[in-house]
PyMOL commands that place a pseudoatom at each C-alpha (Angstrom):
pseudoatom trace, name=CA, resn=MET, resi=1, chain=A, elem=C, hetatm=0, pos=[-3.681, -12.301, 11.772]
pseudoatom trace, name=CA, resn=SER, resi=2, chain=A, elem=C, hetatm=0, pos=[-5.392, -9.812, 9.524]
pseudoatom trace, name=CA, resn=ALA, resi=3, chain=A, elem=C, hetatm=0, pos=[-8.682, -10.400, 7.751]
pseudoatom trace, name=CA, resn=PRO, resi=4, chain=A, elem=C, hetatm=0, pos=[-8.522, -11.255, 4.052]
pseudoatom trace, name=CA, resn=ALA, resi=5, chain=A, elem=C, hetatm=0, pos=[-8.741, -8.269, 1.751]
pseudoatom trace, name=CA, resn=PRO, resi=6, chain=A, elem=C, hetatm=0, pos=[-12.106, -7.772, 0.083]
pseudoatom trace, name=CA, resn=VAL, resi=7, chain=A, elem=C, hetatm=0, pos=[-12.426, -8.979, -3.494]
pseudoatom trace, name=CA, resn=VAL, resi=8, chain=A, elem=C, hetatm=0, pos=[-12.208, -5.968, -5.792]
pseudoatom trace, name=CA, resn=ASP, resi=9, chain=A, elem=C, hetatm=0, pos=[-13.504, -5.643, -9.351]
pseudoatom trace, name=CA, resn=MET, resi=10, chain=A, elem=C, hetatm=0, pos=[-10.504, -3.726, -10.710]
pseudoatom trace, name=CA, resn=PRO, resi=11, chain=A, elem=C, hetatm=0, pos=[-12.114, -2.545, -13.986]
pseudoatom trace, name=CA, resn=GLN, resi=12, chain=A, elem=C, hetatm=0, pos=[-15.121, -1.262, -12.039]
pseudoatom trace, name=CA, resn=ARG, resi=13, chain=A, elem=C, hetatm=0, pos=[-12.865, 0.591, -9.569]
pseudoatom trace, name=CA, resn=LEU, resi=14, chain=A, elem=C, hetatm=0, pos=[-11.234, 2.328, -12.540]
pseudoatom trace, name=CA, resn=ARG, resi=15, chain=A, elem=C, hetatm=0, pos=[-14.604, 3.254, -14.070]
pseudoatom trace, name=CA, resn=ASP, resi=16, chain=A, elem=C, hetatm=0, pos=[-15.912, 4.492, -10.720]
pseudoatom trace, name=CA, resn=ALA, resi=17, chain=A, elem=C, hetatm=0, pos=[-12.879, 6.790, -10.480]
pseudoatom trace, name=CA, resn=GLY, resi=18, chain=A, elem=C, hetatm=0, pos=[-13.509, 8.124, -13.991]
pseudoatom trace, name=CA, resn=LEU, resi=19, chain=A, elem=C, hetatm=0, pos=[-10.459, 6.388, -15.430]
pseudoatom trace, name=CA, resn=ARG, resi=20, chain=A, elem=C, hetatm=0, pos=[-10.295, 4.461, -18.665]
pseudoatom trace, name=CA, resn=VAL, resi=21, chain=A, elem=C, hetatm=0, pos=[-9.869, 0.712, -18.233]
pseudoatom trace, name=CA, resn=THR, resi=22, chain=A, elem=C, hetatm=0, pos=[-6.594, -0.393, -19.826]
pseudoatom trace, name=CA, resn=ALA, resi=23, chain=A, elem=C, hetatm=0, pos=[-4.683, -3.650, -19.623]
pseudoatom trace, name=CA, resn=GLN, resi=24, chain=A, elem=C, hetatm=0, pos=[-1.759, -1.794, -18.034]
pseudoatom trace, name=CA, resn=ARG, resi=25, chain=A, elem=C, hetatm=0, pos=[-3.905, -0.245, -15.269]
pseudoatom trace, name=CA, resn=VAL, resi=26, chain=A, elem=C, hetatm=0, pos=[-5.655, -3.522, -14.513]
pseudoatom trace, name=CA, resn=GLY, resi=27, chain=A, elem=C, hetatm=0, pos=[-2.281, -5.306, -14.521]
pseudoatom trace, name=CA, resn=VAL, resi=28, chain=A, elem=C, hetatm=0, pos=[-0.842, -2.819, -12.036]
pseudoatom trace, name=CA, resn=LEU, resi=29, chain=A, elem=C, hetatm=0, pos=[-3.897, -3.128, -9.785]
pseudoatom trace, name=CA, resn=ASP, resi=30, chain=A, elem=C, hetatm=0, pos=[-3.780, -6.919, -9.919]
pseudoatom trace, name=CA, resn=ALA, resi=31, chain=A, elem=C, hetatm=0, pos=[-0.059, -6.891, -9.079]
pseudoatom trace, name=CA, resn=VAL, resi=32, chain=A, elem=C, hetatm=0, pos=[-0.588, -4.605, -6.073]
pseudoatom trace, name=CA, resn=ALA, resi=33, chain=A, elem=C, hetatm=0, pos=[-3.562, -6.682, -4.890]
pseudoatom trace, name=CA, resn=ALA, resi=34, chain=A, elem=C, hetatm=0, pos=[-1.442, -9.837, -5.121]
pseudoatom trace, name=CA, resn=ARG, resi=35, chain=A, elem=C, hetatm=0, pos=[1.474, -8.249, -3.255]
pseudoatom trace, name=CA, resn=PRO, resi=36, chain=A, elem=C, hetatm=0, pos=[0.423, -5.447, -0.908]
pseudoatom trace, name=CA, resn=HIS, resi=37, chain=A, elem=C, hetatm=0, pos=[3.171, -3.007, 0.048]
pseudoatom trace, name=CA, resn=ALA, resi=38, chain=A, elem=C, hetatm=0, pos=[4.791, -3.423, -3.366]
pseudoatom trace, name=CA, resn=SER, resi=39, chain=A, elem=C, hetatm=0, pos=[7.278, -0.942, -4.786]
pseudoatom trace, name=CA, resn=ALA, resi=40, chain=A, elem=C, hetatm=0, pos=[7.074, 0.245, -8.381]
pseudoatom trace, name=CA, resn=ASP, resi=41, chain=A, elem=C, hetatm=0, pos=[9.951, -2.112, -9.230]
pseudoatom trace, name=CA, resn=THR, resi=42, chain=A, elem=C, hetatm=0, pos=[8.066, -5.055, -7.698]
pseudoatom trace, name=CA, resn=VAL, resi=43, chain=A, elem=C, hetatm=0, pos=[4.903, -4.159, -9.612]
pseudoatom trace, name=CA, resn=PHE, resi=44, chain=A, elem=C, hetatm=0, pos=[6.902, -3.847, -12.828]
pseudoatom trace, name=CA, resn=ALA, resi=45, chain=A, elem=C, hetatm=0, pos=[8.527, -7.247, -12.282]
pseudoatom trace, name=CA, resn=GLY, resi=46, chain=A, elem=C, hetatm=0, pos=[5.083, -8.735, -11.645]
pseudoatom trace, name=CA, resn=ILE, resi=47, chain=A, elem=C, hetatm=0, pos=[3.536, -7.527, -14.900]
pseudoatom trace, name=CA, resn=ARG, resi=48, chain=A, elem=C, hetatm=0, pos=[6.325, -7.326, -17.472]
pseudoatom trace, name=CA, resn=ASP, resi=49, chain=A, elem=C, hetatm=0, pos=[5.881, -10.938, -18.658]
pseudoatom trace, name=CA, resn=ALA, resi=50, chain=A, elem=C, hetatm=0, pos=[2.116, -10.548, -19.113]
pseudoatom trace, name=CA, resn=LEU, resi=51, chain=A, elem=C, hetatm=0, pos=[2.505, -7.051, -20.591]
pseudoatom trace, name=CA, resn=PRO, resi=52, chain=A, elem=C, hetatm=0, pos=[5.878, -7.121, -22.379]
pseudoatom trace, name=CA, resn=GLY, resi=53, chain=A, elem=C, hetatm=0, pos=[5.479, -3.644, -23.884]
pseudoatom trace, name=CA, resn=VAL, resi=54, chain=A, elem=C, hetatm=0, pos=[5.067, -1.865, -20.550]
pseudoatom trace, name=CA, resn=ALA, resi=55, chain=A, elem=C, hetatm=0, pos=[7.966, 0.270, -19.298]
pseudoatom trace, name=CA, resn=LEU, resi=56, chain=A, elem=C, hetatm=0, pos=[8.957, 1.022, -15.704]
pseudoatom trace, name=CA, resn=ALA, resi=57, chain=A, elem=C, hetatm=0, pos=[8.181, 4.705, -16.338]
pseudoatom trace, name=CA, resn=THR, resi=58, chain=A, elem=C, hetatm=0, pos=[4.656, 3.708, -17.366]
pseudoatom trace, name=CA, resn=VAL, resi=59, chain=A, elem=C, hetatm=0, pos=[4.232, 1.749, -14.120]
pseudoatom trace, name=CA, resn=HIS, resi=60, chain=A, elem=C, hetatm=0, pos=[5.339, 4.806, -12.125]
pseudoatom trace, name=CA, resn=SER, resi=61, chain=A, elem=C, hetatm=0, pos=[2.845, 6.964, -14.016]
pseudoatom trace, name=CA, resn=ILE, resi=62, chain=A, elem=C, hetatm=0, pos=[0.006, 4.493, -13.464]
pseudoatom trace, name=CA, resn=LEU, resi=63, chain=A, elem=C, hetatm=0, pos=[0.813, 4.194, -9.743]
pseudoatom trace, name=CA, resn=HIS, resi=64, chain=A, elem=C, hetatm=0, pos=[0.736, 7.984, -9.475]
pseudoatom trace, name=CA, resn=ASP, resi=65, chain=A, elem=C, hetatm=0, pos=[-2.602, 8.233, -11.326]
pseudoatom trace, name=CA, resn=LEU, resi=66, chain=A, elem=C, hetatm=0, pos=[-4.210, 5.439, -9.289]
pseudoatom trace, name=CA, resn=THR, resi=67, chain=A, elem=C, hetatm=0, pos=[-3.025, 7.025, -6.053]
pseudoatom trace, name=CA, resn=ALA, resi=68, chain=A, elem=C, hetatm=0, pos=[-4.373, 10.435, -7.099]
pseudoatom trace, name=CA, resn=ALA, resi=69, chain=A, elem=C, hetatm=0, pos=[-7.711, 8.761, -7.938]
pseudoatom trace, name=CA, resn=GLY, resi=70, chain=A, elem=C, hetatm=0, pos=[-7.903, 7.189, -4.455]
pseudoatom trace, name=CA, resn=ILE, resi=71, chain=A, elem=C, hetatm=0, pos=[-7.662, 3.619, -5.740]
pseudoatom trace, name=CA, resn=LEU, resi=72, chain=A, elem=C, hetatm=0, pos=[-4.201, 3.020, -4.311]
pseudoatom trace, name=CA, resn=ARG, resi=73, chain=A, elem=C, hetatm=0, pos=[-2.582, 4.252, -1.126]
pseudoatom trace, name=CA, resn=ARG, resi=74, chain=A, elem=C, hetatm=0, pos=[1.069, 5.294, -1.145]
pseudoatom trace, name=CA, resn=VAL, resi=75, chain=A, elem=C, hetatm=0, pos=[2.917, 4.092, 1.936]
pseudoatom trace, name=CA, resn=SER, resi=76, chain=A, elem=C, hetatm=0, pos=[6.192, 5.748, 2.927]
pseudoatom trace, name=CA, resn=LEU, resi=77, chain=A, elem=C, hetatm=0, pos=[8.157, 3.917, 5.592]
pseudoatom trace, name=CA, resn=PRO, resi=78, chain=A, elem=C, hetatm=0, pos=[11.474, 4.602, 7.301]
pseudoatom trace, name=CA, resn=ASP, resi=79, chain=A, elem=C, hetatm=0, pos=[14.513, 2.887, 5.806]
pseudoatom trace, name=CA, resn=VAL, resi=80, chain=A, elem=C, hetatm=0, pos=[12.642, 1.902, 2.624]
pseudoatom trace, name=CA, resn=GLY, resi=81, chain=A, elem=C, hetatm=0, pos=[14.249, 3.354, -0.478]
pseudoatom trace, name=CA, resn=SER, resi=82, chain=A, elem=C, hetatm=0, pos=[11.035, 3.823, -2.426]
pseudoatom trace, name=CA, resn=ALA, resi=83, chain=A, elem=C, hetatm=0, pos=[7.326, 4.263, -1.883]
pseudoatom trace, name=CA, resn=LEU, resi=84, chain=A, elem=C, hetatm=0, pos=[5.181, 1.179, -1.409]
pseudoatom trace, name=CA, resn=TYR, resi=85, chain=A, elem=C, hetatm=0, pos=[1.633, 0.805, -2.664]
pseudoatom trace, name=CA, resn=GLU, resi=86, chain=A, elem=C, hetatm=0, pos=[-1.499, -0.976, -1.468]
pseudoatom trace, name=CA, resn=ILE, resi=87, chain=A, elem=C, hetatm=0, pos=[-5.131, -1.051, -2.540]
pseudoatom trace, name=CA, resn=GLN, resi=88, chain=A, elem=C, hetatm=0, pos=[-7.154, 1.695, -0.843]
pseudoatom trace, name=CA, resn=HIS, resi=89, chain=A, elem=C, hetatm=0, pos=[-10.389, 0.248, 0.565]
pseudoatom trace, name=CA, resn=ARG, resi=90, chain=A, elem=C, hetatm=0, pos=[-13.279, 2.385, 1.708]
pseudoatom trace, name=CA, resn=ASP, resi=91, chain=A, elem=C, hetatm=0, pos=[-13.360, 2.951, 5.465]
pseudoatom trace, name=CA, resn=ASP, resi=92, chain=A, elem=C, hetatm=0, pos=[-9.967, 1.274, 5.773]
pseudoatom trace, name=CA, resn=ASN, resi=93, chain=A, elem=C, hetatm=0, pos=[-8.154, 2.440, 8.850]
pseudoatom trace, name=CA, resn=HIS, resi=94, chain=A, elem=C, hetatm=0, pos=[-4.919, 0.628, 9.447]
pseudoatom trace, name=CA, resn=HIS, resi=95, chain=A, elem=C, hetatm=0, pos=[-1.280, 1.226, 10.175]
pseudoatom trace, name=CA, resn=HIS, resi=96, chain=A, elem=C, hetatm=0, pos=[1.852, -0.806, 9.502]
pseudoatom trace, name=CA, resn=VAL, resi=97, chain=A, elem=C, hetatm=0, pos=[4.395, -2.879, 11.353]
pseudoatom trace, name=CA, resn=GLN, resi=98, chain=A, elem=C, hetatm=0, pos=[7.817, -3.071, 9.722]
pseudoatom trace, name=CA, resn=CYS, resi=99, chain=A, elem=C, hetatm=0, pos=[10.649, -5.457, 10.561]
pseudoatom trace, name=CA, resn=VAL, resi=100, chain=A, elem=C, hetatm=0, pos=[13.806, -3.393, 11.042]
pseudoatom trace, name=CA, resn=SER, resi=101, chain=A, elem=C, hetatm=0, pos=[15.959, -6.328, 9.931]
pseudoatom trace, name=CA, resn=CYS, resi=102, chain=A, elem=C, hetatm=0, pos=[14.393, -7.811, 6.773]
pseudoatom trace, name=CA, resn=GLY, resi=103, chain=A, elem=C, hetatm=0, pos=[11.983, -4.982, 5.916]
pseudoatom trace, name=CA, resn=ARG, resi=104, chain=A, elem=C, hetatm=0, pos=[8.839, -7.139, 6.004]
pseudoatom trace, name=CA, resn=VAL, resi=105, chain=A, elem=C, hetatm=0, pos=[5.713, -4.946, 6.203]
pseudoatom trace, name=CA, resn=GLU, resi=106, chain=A, elem=C, hetatm=0, pos=[2.330, -6.050, 7.525]
pseudoatom trace, name=CA, resn=ASP, resi=107, chain=A, elem=C, hetatm=0, pos=[-0.962, -4.271, 8.171]
pseudoatom trace, name=CA, resn=VAL, resi=108, chain=A, elem=C, hetatm=0, pos=[-2.026, -3.538, 11.741]
pseudoatom trace, name=CA, resn=ALA, resi=109, chain=A, elem=C, hetatm=0, pos=[-5.603, -2.562, 12.562]
pseudoatom trace, name=CA, resn=CYS, resi=110, chain=A, elem=C, hetatm=0, pos=[-6.097, 0.733, 14.316]
pseudoatom trace, name=CA, resn=ALA, resi=111, chain=A, elem=C, hetatm=0, pos=[-5.985, 0.161, 18.062]
pseudoatom trace, name=CA, resn=VAL, resi=112, chain=A, elem=C, hetatm=0, pos=[-8.796, 2.524, 19.015]
pseudoatom trace, name=CA, resn=GLY, resi=113, chain=A, elem=C, hetatm=0, pos=[-11.648, 4.292, 17.285]
pseudoatom trace, name=CA, resn=SER, resi=114, chain=A, elem=C, hetatm=0, pos=[-12.240, 5.222, 13.703]
pseudoatom trace, name=CA, resn=ALA, resi=115, chain=A, elem=C, hetatm=0, pos=[-10.217, 7.270, 11.226]
pseudoatom trace, name=CA, resn=PRO, resi=116, chain=A, elem=C, hetatm=0, pos=[-8.279, 9.184, 12.250]
pseudoatom trace, name=CA, resn=CYS, resi=117, chain=A, elem=C, hetatm=0, pos=[-7.687, 6.925, 15.218]
pseudoatom trace, name=CA, resn=LEU, resi=118, chain=A, elem=C, hetatm=0, pos=[-4.992, 9.048, 16.804]
pseudoatom trace, name=CA, resn=HIS, resi=119, chain=A, elem=C, hetatm=0, pos=[-5.616, 12.445, 18.264]
pseudoatom trace, name=CA, resn=PRO, resi=120, chain=A, elem=C, hetatm=0, pos=[-2.544, 14.623, 18.635]
pseudoatom trace, name=CA, resn=SER, resi=121, chain=A, elem=C, hetatm=0, pos=[-1.955, 16.484, 21.861]
pseudoatom trace, name=CA, resn=HIS, resi=122, chain=A, elem=C, hetatm=0, pos=[-2.309, 19.703, 19.869]
pseudoatom trace, name=CA, resn=ASP, resi=123, chain=A, elem=C, hetatm=0, pos=[-3.705, 20.015, 16.352]
pseudoatom trace, name=CA, resn=HIS, resi=124, chain=A, elem=C, hetatm=0, pos=[-2.646, 23.674, 15.890]
pseudoatom trace, name=CA, resn=GLY, resi=125, chain=A, elem=C, hetatm=0, pos=[-6.113, 24.427, 14.526]
pseudoatom trace, name=CA, resn=MET, resi=126, chain=A, elem=C, hetatm=0, pos=[-5.850, 21.851, 11.751]
pseudoatom trace, name=CA, resn=ARG, resi=127, chain=A, elem=C, hetatm=0, pos=[-8.507, 19.263, 10.937]
pseudoatom trace, name=CA, resn=ILE, resi=128, chain=A, elem=C, hetatm=0, pos=[-6.766, 15.884, 11.103]
pseudoatom trace, name=CA, resn=LEU, resi=129, chain=A, elem=C, hetatm=0, pos=[-7.421, 13.816, 7.965]
pseudoatom trace, name=CA, resn=GLU, resi=130, chain=A, elem=C, hetatm=0, pos=[-5.150, 10.874, 8.524]
pseudoatom trace, name=CA, resn=ALA, resi=131, chain=A, elem=C, hetatm=0, pos=[-2.790, 9.426, 11.067]
pseudoatom trace, name=CA, resn=ALA, resi=132, chain=A, elem=C, hetatm=0, pos=[0.113, 7.334, 9.815]
pseudoatom trace, name=CA, resn=VAL, resi=133, chain=A, elem=C, hetatm=0, pos=[1.759, 5.090, 12.366]
pseudoatom trace, name=CA, resn=THR, resi=134, chain=A, elem=C, hetatm=0, pos=[4.566, 2.670, 11.671]
pseudoatom trace, name=CA, resn=TYR, resi=135, chain=A, elem=C, hetatm=0, pos=[5.493, 0.203, 14.362]
pseudoatom trace, name=CA, resn=ARG, resi=136, chain=A, elem=C, hetatm=0, pos=[9.118, -0.841, 13.946]
pseudoatom trace, name=CA, resn=ALA, resi=137, chain=A, elem=C, hetatm=0, pos=[9.826, -4.358, 15.146]
pseudoatom trace, name=CA, resn=LEU, resi=138, chain=A, elem=C, hetatm=0, pos=[11.662, -7.622, 14.539]
pseudoatom trace, name=CA, resn=CYS, resi=139, chain=A, elem=C, hetatm=0, pos=[9.689, -10.342, 12.758]
pseudoatom trace, name=CA, resn=PRO, resi=140, chain=A, elem=C, hetatm=0, pos=[9.835, -13.862, 14.254]
pseudoatom trace, name=CA, resn=ASP, resi=141, chain=A, elem=C, hetatm=0, pos=[12.246, -15.147, 11.571]
pseudoatom trace, name=CA, resn=CYS, resi=142, chain=A, elem=C, hetatm=0, pos=[14.721, -12.311, 12.120]
pseudoatom trace, name=CA, resn=GLU, resi=143, chain=A, elem=C, hetatm=0, pos=[14.391, -12.656, 15.901]
pseudoatom trace, name=CA, resn=ARG, resi=144, chain=A, elem=C, hetatm=0, pos=[15.222, -16.371, 15.624]
pseudoatom trace, name=CA, resn=ASN, resi=145, chain=A, elem=C, hetatm=0, pos=[18.157, -15.685, 13.291]
pseudoatom trace, name=CA, resn=SER, resi=146, chain=A, elem=C, hetatm=0, pos=[19.610, -13.000, 15.557]
pseudoatom trace, name=CA, resn=ASN, resi=147, chain=A, elem=C, hetatm=0, pos=[19.453, -15.315, 18.611]
pseudoatom trace, name=CA, resn=GLY, resi=148, chain=A, elem=C, hetatm=0, pos=[20.831, -18.372, 16.828]
for i in range(1, 148): cmd.bond("trace and resi %d" % i, "trace and resi %d" % (i + 1))
show_as sticks, trace
zoom trace
């Protein structure tokens, strides 16, 4: 079981990144915080009632800007049709486990060390900045359903 995510003051995160605080940006951040590993479509569905004037294209633009500012992390996983987003926390070093049946995605703490926790057998002279690992698995519900 993973530890609860730290409480984040979304307007302050925007200010700290030099971004203007807008209802749309805060709405997107709140939606991603409420549903980590959310796609742009999921974020849009989560905010369109509260912000009826917002368009899907605007959500995509905001996700891009927040990722570029280091507030969000873009997660690309195999067999997922679109990018997923999660709040980027300082000194966060985790990977993901993905159910190959239902697509459920969960965070997994790095097994050893600090970022980057994996050291390649050969770095070809490059300074490693990040290691992205995705464990592909079957979640308990899908395992039960496939055996039933």
